[in-house]
C-alpha positions as a LaTeX table, in Angstrom:
\begin{tabular}{lrrr}
\hline
Residue & $x$ (\AA) & $y$ (\AA) & $z$ (\AA) \\
\hline
Met1 & 213.55 & 0.01 & 18.12 \\
Pro2 & 215.96 & $-2.95$ & 18.16 \\
Ala3 & 213.96 & $-5.01$ & 15.64 \\
Leu4 & 213.96 & $-2.18$ & 13.11 \\
Gln5 & 217.66 & $-1.38$ & 13.59 \\
Ala6 & 218.57 & $-5.06$ & 13.16 \\
Ala7 & 216.45 & $-5.30$ & 10.00 \\
Val8 & 218.06 & $-2.19$ & 8.52 \\
Ser9 & 221.55 & $-3.49$ & 9.38 \\
Leu10 & 220.75 & $-6.83$ & 7.75 \\
Leu11 & 219.58 & $-5.18$ & 4.54 \\
Ala12 & 222.35 & $-2.59$ & 4.44 \\
Gly13 & 225.06 & $-5.19$ & 4.89 \\
Ser14 & 223.71 & $-7.86$ & 2.57 \\
Ser15 & 225.06 & $-8.44$ & $-0.89$ \\
Pro16 & 222.74 & $-9.06$ & $-3.86$ \\
Gly17 & 223.53 & $-12.76$ & $-3.58$ \\
Ser18 & 222.78 & $-12.96$ & 0.13 \\
Arg19 & 219.47 & $-11.13$ & $-0.25$ \\
Ala20 & 218.03 & $-14.10$ & $-2.09$ \\
Gln21 & 218.95 & $-16.34$ & 0.85 \\
Met22 & 216.58 & $-14.80$ & 3.41 \\
Gly23 & 214.38 & $-17.90$ & 3.19 \\
Arg24 & 214.90 & $-20.98$ & 5.32 \\
Glu25 & 212.82 & $-24.03$ & 6.13 \\
Asn26 & 212.49 & $-25.96$ & 9.39 \\
Pro27 & 211.34 & $-29.50$ & 8.59 \\
Gly28 & 208.52 & $-30.63$ & 10.84 \\
Val29 & 207.14 & $-27.17$ & 11.65 \\
Ala30 & 203.34 & $-27.24$ & 11.26 \\
Gly31 & 201.96 & $-23.91$ & 10.01 \\
Asn32 & 203.71 & $-20.71$ & 11.12 \\
Thr33 & 205.16 & $-19.76$ & 7.76 \\
Leu34 & 206.44 & $-16.39$ & 6.58 \\
Tyr35 & 206.43 & $-16.14$ & 2.79 \\
Tyr36 & 208.54 & $-13.61$ & 0.91 \\
Gly37 & 206.97 & $-12.82$ & $-2.45$ \\
Asp38 & 203.83 & $-11.84$ & $-4.35$ \\
Asn39 & 200.83 & $-12.82$ & $-2.24$ \\
Leu40 & 198.66 & $-13.70$ & $-5.25$ \\
Asp41 & 201.19 & $-16.23$ & $-6.51$ \\
Ile42 & 201.81 & $-17.63$ & $-3.01$ \\
Leu43 & 198.11 & $-17.95$ & $-2.22$ \\
Arg44 & 197.54 & $-19.88$ & $-5.45$ \\
Arg45 & 200.54 & $-22.18$ & $-5.08$ \\
Cys46 & 200.95 & $-22.68$ & $-1.35$ \\
Val47 & 197.69 & $-22.23$ & 0.58 \\
Lys48 & 195.14 & $-25.04$ & 0.36 \\
Asp49 & 191.40 & $-24.72$ & $-0.07$ \\
Glu50 & 189.47 & $-24.14$ & 3.18 \\
Ser51 & 192.59 & $-24.32$ & 5.37 \\
Val52 & 192.42 & $-20.93$ & 7.11 \\
Asp53 & 190.22 & $-19.91$ & 10.04 \\
Leu54 & 190.79 & $-16.16$ & 10.01 \\
Val55 & 192.10 & $-13.68$ & 7.44 \\
Tyr56 & 193.16 & $-10.18$ & 8.43 \\
Leu57 & 194.46 & $-7.93$ & 5.70 \\
Asp58 & 195.68 & $-4.35$ & 5.83 \\
Pro59 & 196.41 & $-3.80$ & 2.13 \\
Pro60 & 197.47 & $-0.58$ & 0.40 \\
Phe61 & 194.64 & 1.97 & 0.59 \\
Asn62 & 195.15 & 3.59 & $-2.84$ \\
Ser63 & 196.43 & 6.61 & $-0.91$ \\
Asn64 & 198.71 & 7.83 & $-3.73$ \\
Gln65 & 201.65 & 7.98 & $-1.31$ \\
Glu66 & 205.10 & 6.45 & $-1.02$ \\
Tyr67 & 205.81 & 5.32 & 2.53 \\
Thr68 & 209.31 & 5.73 & 3.93 \\
Phe69 & 211.05 & 5.99 & 7.29 \\
Leu70 & 214.41 & 7.23 & 8.49 \\
Ser71 & 216.97 & 4.62 & 9.52 \\
Ala72 & 219.19 & 5.75 & 12.38 \\
Glu73 & 222.77 & 4.82 & 11.56 \\
Lys74 & 225.00 & 3.52 & 14.36 \\
Asp75 & 227.95 & 5.23 & 12.67 \\
Ser76 & 227.54 & 8.89 & 13.61 \\
Thr77 & 229.56 & 9.93 & 10.56 \\
Arg78 & 226.60 & 9.01 & 8.34 \\
Ser79 & 223.27 & 10.79 & 8.50 \\
Ala80 & 219.96 & 9.01 & 8.74 \\
Ala81 & 218.90 & 7.69 & 5.35 \\
Pro82 & 215.30 & 7.41 & 4.14 \\
Leu83 & 214.34 & 3.83 & 3.29 \\
Lys84 & 211.34 & 2.90 & 1.16 \\
Ala85 & 208.75 & 0.75 & 2.89 \\
Phe86 & 206.26 & 0.45 & 0.01 \\
Lys87 & 204.57 & 2.50 & $-2.69$ \\
Asp88 & 200.79 & 2.94 & $-2.69$ \\
Arg89 & 200.32 & 4.44 & $-6.12$ \\
Trp90 & 198.28 & 2.79 & $-8.87$ \\
His91 & 198.08 & 3.58 & $-12.57$ \\
Trp92 & 196.17 & 2.12 & $-15.47$ \\
Asp93 & 198.89 & 0.42 & $-17.52$ \\
Lys94 & 199.51 & $-2.92$ & $-19.23$ \\
Gln95 & 199.86 & $-4.72$ & $-15.91$ \\
Ala96 & 196.59 & $-3.29$ & $-14.59$ \\
Ala97 & 194.80 & $-4.09$ & $-17.86$ \\
Ser98 & 196.12 & $-7.66$ & $-17.72$ \\
Ala99 & 194.91 & $-8.08$ & $-14.11$ \\
Tyr100 & 191.48 & $-6.71$ & $-15.07$ \\
Gln101 & 191.24 & $-9.02$ & $-18.08$ \\
Glu102 & 192.19 & $-12.07$ & $-16.00$ \\
Val103 & 189.35 & $-11.44$ & $-13.56$ \\
Val104 & 186.85 & $-10.76$ & $-16.34$ \\
Glu105 & 187.79 & $-13.92$ & $-18.24$ \\
Ala106 & 187.36 & $-16.01$ & $-15.06$ \\
Gly107 & 183.71 & $-14.95$ & $-15.00$ \\
Gly108 & 181.31 & $-14.91$ & $-12.09$ \\
Lys109 & 180.34 & $-12.08$ & $-9.77$ \\
Pro110 & 183.87 & $-10.64$ & $-9.39$ \\
Ala111 & 184.02 & $-10.26$ & $-13.18$ \\
Gln112 & 180.58 & $-8.64$ & $-13.29$ \\
Thr113 & 181.58 & $-6.27$ & $-10.48$ \\
Leu114 & 184.79 & $-5.13$ & $-12.17$ \\
Gln115 & 182.94 & $-4.64$ & $-15.46$ \\
Ala116 & 180.42 & $-2.46$ & $-13.60$ \\
Phe117 & 183.30 & $-0.47$ & $-12.14$ \\
Trp118 & 184.67 & $-0.04$ & $-15.67$ \\
Gln119 & 181.35 & 1.49 & $-16.71$ \\
Leu120 & 181.22 & 3.67 & $-13.60$ \\
Leu121 & 184.86 & 4.72 & $-13.22$ \\
Gly122 & 186.57 & 4.03 & $-16.53$ \\
Pro123 & 190.20 & 2.90 & $-16.74$ \\
Gly124 & 192.22 & 4.82 & $-14.17$ \\
Asp125 & 193.96 & 4.57 & $-10.81$ \\
Met126 & 190.91 & 3.28 & $-8.89$ \\
Leu127 & 190.13 & 0.57 & $-11.43$ \\
Ala128 & 193.82 & $-0.41$ & $-11.46$ \\
Tyr129 & 193.74 & $-0.73$ & $-7.67$ \\
Leu130 & 190.50 & $-2.76$ & $-7.68$ \\
Ser131 & 191.88 & $-5.01$ & $-10.44$ \\
Met132 & 194.83 & $-5.75$ & $-8.14$ \\
Met133 & 192.61 & $-6.46$ & $-5.13$ \\
Ala134 & 189.88 & $-8.53$ & $-6.86$ \\
Pro135 & 191.89 & $-11.70$ & $-7.65$ \\
Arg136 & 193.45 & $-11.63$ & $-4.17$ \\
Leu137 & 190.03 & $-11.47$ & $-2.53$ \\
Val138 & 188.95 & $-14.40$ & $-4.72$ \\
Glu139 & 191.87 & $-16.44$ & $-3.38$ \\
Leu140 & 191.22 & $-15.40$ & 0.22 \\
His141 & 187.61 & $-16.56$ & $-0.12$ \\
Arg142 & 188.87 & $-19.90$ & $-1.46$ \\
Val143 & 191.30 & $-20.58$ & 1.40 \\
Leu144 & 188.83 & $-19.75$ & 4.19 \\
Lys145 & 187.07 & $-22.58$ & 6.00 \\
Pro146 & 183.24 & $-22.53$ & 6.00 \\
Ser147 & 183.45 & $-21.36$ & 9.63 \\
Gly148 & 186.10 & $-18.76$ & 8.80 \\
Ser149 & 186.00 & $-14.97$ & 8.77 \\
Ile150 & 187.81 & $-12.15$ & 7.01 \\
Tyr151 & 188.55 & $-8.64$ & 8.30 \\
Leu152 & 189.50 & $-6.17$ & 5.57 \\
His153 & 191.19 & $-3.04$ & 6.94 \\
Cys154 & 190.87 & 0.07 & 4.76 \\
Asp155 & 189.81 & 3.70 & 4.81 \\
Pro156 & 187.16 & 5.66 & 2.89 \\
Thr157 & 189.52 & 6.29 & $-0.07$ \\
Ala158 & 188.61 & 2.95 & $-1.67$ \\
Gly159 & 186.80 & 1.25 & 1.20 \\
Tyr160 & 183.29 & 1.34 & $-0.19$ \\
His161 & 184.45 & 0.18 & $-3.61$ \\
Leu162 & 186.07 & $-2.77$ & $-1.84$ \\
Lys163 & 182.87 & $-3.46$ & 0.07 \\
Val164 & 181.00 & $-3.88$ & $-3.23$ \\
Leu165 & 183.62 & $-6.46$ & $-4.24$ \\
Met166 & 183.27 & $-8.19$ & $-0.86$ \\
Asp167 & 179.48 & $-8.28$ & $-1.21$ \\
Ala168 & 179.87 & $-9.93$ & $-4.61$ \\
Leu169 & 182.36 & $-12.53$ & $-3.35$ \\
Phe170 & 181.09 & $-13.37$ & 0.14 \\
Gly171 & 177.42 & $-12.47$ & $-0.28$ \\
Arg172 & 175.64 & $-9.59$ & 1.41 \\
Gln173 & 174.08 & $-12.08$ & 3.82 \\
His174 & 177.54 & $-12.81$ & 5.22 \\
Phe175 & 178.40 & $-9.18$ & 5.92 \\
Gln176 & 178.69 & $-8.97$ & 9.70 \\
Asn177 & 180.06 & $-5.56$ & 10.64 \\
Asp178 & 181.39 & $-2.27$ & 9.35 \\
Ile179 & 183.79 & $-1.66$ & 12.24 \\
Ile180 & 184.91 & 1.90 & 12.87 \\
Trp181 & 188.40 & 2.07 & 14.35 \\
His182 & 188.43 & 5.51 & 15.94 \\
Tyr183 & 191.66 & 6.95 & 17.28 \\
Ser184 & 192.56 & 10.22 & 18.95 \\
Gly185 & 194.93 & 12.85 & 17.64 \\
Trp186 & 195.47 & 16.55 & 17.24 \\
Asn187 & 192.50 & 18.08 & 15.44 \\
Lys188 & 193.03 & 21.19 & 13.37 \\
Pro189 & 190.45 & 23.24 & 11.47 \\
Asn190 & 189.98 & 22.42 & 7.80 \\
Pro191 & 188.29 & 24.68 & 5.26 \\
Thr192 & 186.01 & 22.10 & 3.63 \\
Tyr193 & 185.75 & 18.94 & 5.78 \\
Phe194 & 185.74 & 17.53 & 9.30 \\
Met195 & 188.97 & 16.07 & 10.67 \\
Arg196 & 189.44 & 12.48 & 9.50 \\
Arg197 & 190.05 & 10.27 & 12.50 \\
His198 & 189.01 & 6.69 & 11.73 \\
Asp199 & 189.67 & 3.62 & 9.59 \\
Leu200 & 187.18 & 1.03 & 8.35 \\
Ile201 & 187.33 & $-2.71$ & 8.98 \\
Phe202 & 184.84 & $-4.83$ & 7.01 \\
Tyr203 & 184.06 & $-8.10$ & 8.77 \\
Tyr204 & 182.56 & $-10.90$ & 6.65 \\
Ser205 & 182.01 & $-14.56$ & 7.40 \\
Lys206 & 182.32 & $-17.23$ & 4.73 \\
Gly207 & 179.33 & $-19.20$ & 5.99 \\
Ala208 & 176.28 & $-18.77$ & 8.17 \\
Ser209 & 177.93 & $-20.01$ & 11.39 \\
Pro210 & 181.34 & $-18.37$ & 11.82 \\
Thr211 & 183.61 & $-18.85$ & 14.79 \\
Phe212 & 182.87 & $-15.91$ & 17.08 \\
Asn213 & 183.80 & $-15.22$ & 20.68 \\
Ser214 & 182.04 & $-12.22$ & 22.12 \\
Cys215 & 184.22 & $-9.51$ & 23.59 \\
Ser216 & 183.51 & $-7.52$ & 26.75 \\
Leu217 & 185.08 & $-4.21$ & 27.70 \\
Pro218 & 185.32 & $-2.82$ & 31.23 \\
Tyr219 & 183.01 & $-0.04$ & 32.33 \\
Ala220 & 184.85 & 3.12 & 33.27 \\
Ser221 & 182.81 & 3.34 & 36.47 \\
Lys222 & 179.59 & 2.27 & 38.15 \\
Gln223 & 178.12 & 5.60 & 37.06 \\
Glu224 & 178.77 & 4.74 & 33.40 \\
Tyr225 & 177.01 & 1.38 & 33.78 \\
Leu226 & 173.98 & 2.93 & 35.47 \\
Ala227 & 173.80 & 5.67 & 32.86 \\
Val228 & 173.72 & 3.00 & 30.13 \\
Arg229 & 171.08 & 0.94 & 31.90 \\
Lys230 & 168.79 & 3.95 & 32.48 \\
Gln231 & 166.97 & 2.01 & 35.18 \\
Arg232 & 166.12 & 2.50 & 38.80 \\
Val233 & 168.56 & 1.00 & 41.31 \\
Tyr234 & 167.20 & $-1.12$ & 44.18 \\
Leu235 & 168.79 & $-2.59$ & 47.31 \\
Asp236 & 168.22 & $-6.22$ & 48.35 \\
Glu237 & 168.07 & $-7.54$ & 51.91 \\
Gln238 & 171.90 & $-7.52$ & 52.16 \\
Gly239 & 172.22 & $-4.02$ & 50.77 \\
Arg240 & 173.47 & $-5.07$ & 47.30 \\
Glu241 & 172.50 & $-2.82$ & 44.42 \\
Tyr242 & 170.53 & $-4.27$ & 41.50 \\
Thr243 & 168.36 & $-3.32$ & 38.56 \\
Val244 & 165.44 & $-5.24$ & 37.12 \\
Asp245 & 165.63 & $-6.93$ & 33.72 \\
Ala246 & 162.50 & $-8.19$ & 31.95 \\
Arg247 & 162.75 & $-11.66$ & 30.37 \\
Glu248 & 160.44 & $-13.82$ & 28.24 \\
Gly249 & 158.42 & $-11.00$ & 26.75 \\
Gly250 & 158.21 & $-9.10$ & 30.02 \\
Lys251 & 156.42 & $-11.88$ & 31.90 \\
Arg252 & 159.36 & $-12.52$ & 34.24 \\
Gln253 & 161.61 & $-10.05$ & 35.97 \\
Val254 & 165.18 & $-10.90$ & 36.90 \\
Arg255 & 167.50 & $-9.05$ & 39.25 \\
Val256 & 170.73 & $-7.87$ & 37.65 \\
Tyr257 & 173.26 & $-7.13$ & 40.39 \\
Val258 & 175.41 & $-4.11$ & 39.70 \\
Asp259 & 178.66 & $-5.60$ & 41.06 \\
Glu260 & 178.28 & $-8.72$ & 38.85 \\
Ala261 & 177.47 & $-6.62$ & 35.78 \\
Leu262 & 180.59 & $-4.53$ & 36.36 \\
Lys263 & 182.70 & $-7.71$ & 36.47 \\
Arg264 & 181.18 & $-8.96$ & 33.19 \\
Gly265 & 181.77 & $-5.65$ & 31.43 \\
Lys266 & 179.93 & $-4.32$ & 28.42 \\
Pro267 & 179.74 & $-6.15$ & 25.07 \\
Ala268 & 181.95 & $-4.47$ & 22.47 \\
Asp269 & 180.10 & $-2.68$ & 19.69 \\
Asp270 & 181.27 & $-1.76$ & 16.20 \\
Val271 & 183.05 & 1.48 & 17.18 \\
Trp272 & 186.47 & 0.66 & 18.60 \\
Glu273 & 188.27 & 3.35 & 20.57 \\
Ile274 & 191.88 & 2.14 & 20.33 \\
Asp275 & 194.65 & 4.70 & 20.06 \\
Lys276 & 197.19 & 4.69 & 17.26 \\
Leu277 & 200.80 & 4.10 & 18.21 \\
Asn278 & 202.51 & 7.33 & 19.22 \\
His279 & 206.21 & 8.15 & 19.10 \\
Ser280 & 206.75 & 7.05 & 22.71 \\
Ser281 & 204.96 & 3.70 & 22.41 \\
Lys282 & 207.02 & 0.66 & 23.36 \\
Glu283 & 205.46 & $-1.23$ & 20.43 \\
Arg284 & 206.53 & 1.31 & 17.85 \\
Leu285 & 209.02 & $-0.03$ & 15.29 \\
Gly286 & 209.10 & 2.91 & 12.90 \\
Tyr287 & 207.20 & 1.07 & 10.16 \\
Pro288 & 204.90 & 3.68 & 8.58 \\
Thr289 & 201.60 & 1.76 & 8.67 \\
Gln290 & 202.11 & $-0.25$ & 11.87 \\
Lys291 & 198.88 & $-1.06$ & 13.72 \\
Pro292 & 198.56 & $-1.47$ & 17.51 \\
Glu293 & 198.60 & $-4.98$ & 18.94 \\
Ala294 & 195.39 & $-4.23$ & 20.88 \\
Leu295 & 193.51 & $-3.90$ & 17.58 \\
Leu296 & 194.71 & $-7.25$ & 16.27 \\
Glu297 & 194.20 & $-8.93$ & 19.63 \\
Arg298 & 190.51 & $-8.04$ & 19.60 \\
Ile299 & 190.07 & $-9.40$ & 16.06 \\
Ile300 & 192.03 & $-12.61$ & 16.62 \\
Lys301 & 190.36 & $-13.39$ & 19.95 \\
Ala302 & 186.90 & $-12.73$ & 18.49 \\
Ser303 & 187.17 & $-14.87$ & 15.35 \\
Ser304 & 189.57 & $-17.71$ & 16.17 \\
Asn305 & 190.47 & $-20.17$ & 18.90 \\
Glu306 & 193.78 & $-21.59$ & 20.10 \\
Gly307 & 195.36 & $-23.75$ & 17.39 \\
Asp308 & 193.43 & $-22.06$ & 14.56 \\
Met309 & 195.18 & $-20.76$ & 11.45 \\
Val310 & 195.46 & $-16.96$ & 10.97 \\
Leu311 & 196.51 & $-15.53$ & 7.59 \\
Asp312 & 197.78 & $-12.02$ & 6.87 \\
Pro313 & 198.61 & $-11.64$ & 3.14 \\
Phe314 & 199.94 & $-8.06$ & 3.51 \\
Cys315 & 201.75 & $-8.61$ & 6.80 \\
Gly316 & 204.04 & $-5.54$ & 6.79 \\
Cys317 & 205.85 & $-5.38$ & 10.12 \\
Gly318 & 204.10 & $-8.51$ & 11.43 \\
Thr319 & 201.68 & $-7.27$ & 14.09 \\
Ala320 & 199.05 & $-9.92$ & 13.24 \\
Leu321 & 201.69 & $-12.66$ & 13.27 \\
Thr322 & 203.14 & $-11.53$ & 16.60 \\
Val323 & 199.72 & $-11.39$ & 18.26 \\
Ala324 & 198.69 & $-14.74$ & 16.75 \\
Gln325 & 201.87 & $-16.35$ & 18.12 \\
Arg326 & 201.26 & $-14.92$ & 21.59 \\
Leu327 & 197.63 & $-16.13$ & 21.56 \\
Lys328 & 198.70 & $-19.67$ & 20.53 \\
Arg329 & 197.32 & $-19.54$ & 17.02 \\
Arg330 & 199.12 & $-20.87$ & 13.96 \\
Trp331 & 199.86 & $-18.29$ & 11.31 \\
Ile332 & 200.80 & $-17.55$ & 7.71 \\
Gly333 & 202.26 & $-14.18$ & 6.73 \\
Ile334 & 203.07 & $-12.92$ & 3.22 \\
Asp335 & 204.95 & $-9.80$ & 2.18 \\
Ser336 & 206.80 & $-8.76$ & $-0.96$ \\
Thr337 & 209.50 & $-6.53$ & 0.56 \\
Arg338 & 212.85 & $-7.49$ & 2.06 \\
Leu339 & 212.40 & $-4.82$ & 4.70 \\
Ala340 & 209.18 & $-6.37$ & 6.03 \\
Val341 & 210.55 & $-9.92$ & 6.11 \\
Ala342 & 213.74 & $-8.85$ & 7.89 \\
Leu343 & 211.77 & $-6.71$ & 10.34 \\
Ile344 & 209.35 & $-9.53$ & 11.18 \\
Lys345 & 212.21 & $-11.97$ & 11.82 \\
Asn346 & 213.80 & $-9.59$ & 14.28 \\
Arg347 & 210.49 & $-8.60$ & 15.88 \\
Leu348 & 209.62 & $-12.24$ & 16.57 \\
Arg349 & 213.07 & $-12.84$ & 18.03 \\
Asp350 & 212.89 & $-9.75$ & 20.25 \\
Thr351 & 209.40 & $-10.72$ & 21.45 \\
Phe352 & 209.73 & $-14.48$ & 21.97 \\
Gly353 & 213.48 & $-15.08$ & 22.23 \\
Asp354 & 215.96 & $-16.88$ & 20.01 \\
Glu355 & 214.06 & $-20.17$ & 20.24 \\
Ile356 & 211.26 & $-18.75$ & 18.05 \\
Ala357 & 213.55 & $-19.25$ & 15.02 \\
Thr358 & 212.83 & $-23.00$ & 15.16 \\
Ala359 & 209.04 & $-22.49$ & 15.40 \\
Tyr360 & 208.36 & $-21.12$ & 11.92 \\
Asn361 & 209.48 & $-21.32$ & 8.30 \\
Ile362 & 210.62 & $-18.55$ & 5.99 \\
Ile363 & 210.05 & $-19.41$ & 2.34 \\
Gly364 & 210.77 & $-17.41$ & $-0.79$ \\
Gly365 & 212.97 & $-14.63$ & $-2.01$ \\
Pro366 & 213.63 & $-12.47$ & $-5.07$ \\
Val367 & 213.39 & $-14.27$ & $-8.39$ \\
Ser368 & 214.79 & $-11.39$ & $-10.44$ \\
Leu369 & 216.65 & $-8.13$ & $-9.99$ \\
\hline
\end{tabular}
């Protein structure tokens, strides 16, 4: 995990004064900006209306956990030390009440939705969490182009509360998919519930005609394809296998050759079987909520084209940014922790070489202790 070790070394060896100097700017770089700071403030100040083609966000899930990892020290005289990645605990306090009041005073459907949640839930951890998310979703709606899309990654803890907010902001008519990201793992018996083995990804478009590139997946075998088709297989004059597909209301029959169908693959549906990163994965950095690149690749390919702008406002260890860079998209990443910013810098360097440092900006830093 060279990127993680370099990030930890950078943070461990930096003085309080040097920590505020993590930002740098490359004049002339178009897009490709990593912001260090509060994403709500940065979205409001730095990201223009209708300038983004695709938003992917993997925010805190209201899991009531504090995420840490162990940093392996090069000096064997010191033991591995736990470092804090981020805290996902929410409480109803003055800050939460202020965030709630700001949304309510702005009016509109987000305000009505939060007020309904107040009636339903009362002031507490869930309302505090939703009061944090609501103004950020408002800003993400603002910065999306009319042809843009947003993918909100969550789990059932607060996912369906967030979907109500998304319906209010984007409109139910622009809800496209409730994607189930299913991953394997060791299942163990539980006394009251089935093993939890999936995340949710809510896909909304901003307008009626979003950018969308269909995705095809390979069939495991010819037998799988034929089992899906559930049709009789014929042989033509050359001995090629085909099935018969009815077109135009059944008035015309078209041959569908099996070998050509296998090359095309099957259209992806809304259940994605993509494994989580395991301990032996080459991608694994040690960041506690790291997502696999295959997951982000499917999203970015589906809802953007080369040269488009991808935004991740909770960019963590930078998987969305790394995949966007590889797929020739422009990108904006925002995170509020020094660990994440240092890790992303080193991950980009390890992936694309030293020259990547001149291809993006880093802006921001701590404004107080």
